[in-house]
N, C-alpha and C positions, 0 to 999 in steps of 0.2 A: 170672556175671561178671567176663568178663579182665582182668585186670589192665592190656594193651592201650586197650580200652574206655574201662577208666573214666583213664586217666590224658588219652585221650581229649576226654574229656569237660571237665575240670581246661581243657584248652586251650584248650576252645573260650568258657569262664567267665571265661578269662584274657583271650582275645581279646579280650570283651565291654567290659572290661572300661577294659583300655588304649584299644581305638576310645572310651569315654569322656571320656579324658584329654585335654587342651587341649595341643593338637600338639604344641608343644616340649617335652610328654613324655612322649611316645607312641616313641621312636627309641628310645633303650637298651630297654626290650622287649619291643619289637615285631621291633625286630631280632633277640633270643631265640628269639620265638616262629615266624616264619618263618626263621629256624635248623633249631627243632628241628622243623616241619612235617613235613620229605621222612621222615626218623626211621621219623616215631611213622604215617603214610601208611604207608609198606615195615611197618612192625611189622602196622598193619591188616587188610595186604594179606598176610601169614604166617600170622596166626592166624583171618583170618576169607575169606578168596578175591582173586582179582583183583578182581571186579567190585566188594564192599565198598575195592580200594583204589581203582580210578577212579571210584567217584562220592566218595570219599576229596579227591583228588587237584585232582576236578571242582570240592566245597567249597573247598579252596582257594582255587584260582587265581580264585574268587568273589570269596574274600575280599580276598585280596591283586592286585588285578589291575589298580588303578592303579600301585603300584607294581614288581609285576613288568611294563608297559609300560615305560614310565618308563627301567627300569634293561636293559632290552632293546632303544627307543630309545641310553639311554647306547650299550650296550657295542655297537650293527651303526653304531656314528656317523651316524643320525641324529640329523636336528637339535632338541634339546631345550626344548620351550616349558618353560617354570616357570609 
């Protein structure tokens, strides 16, 4: 098992733990996970091929769909309802 796959598994467990935290405590570790995900996805794609990279990207987008949707609307100047 490669180092990228071990770190990806640890990332999934860390994301699950962060999701169980109260909302006010989710932000700092969530930002770290959000920022580290593209690097990890690229690393997985490099080690295992583009198909695994695309699948990892789809899983990432599925997990972070609400923050991605929120910031997309904020950055494109569309109305953001909280």
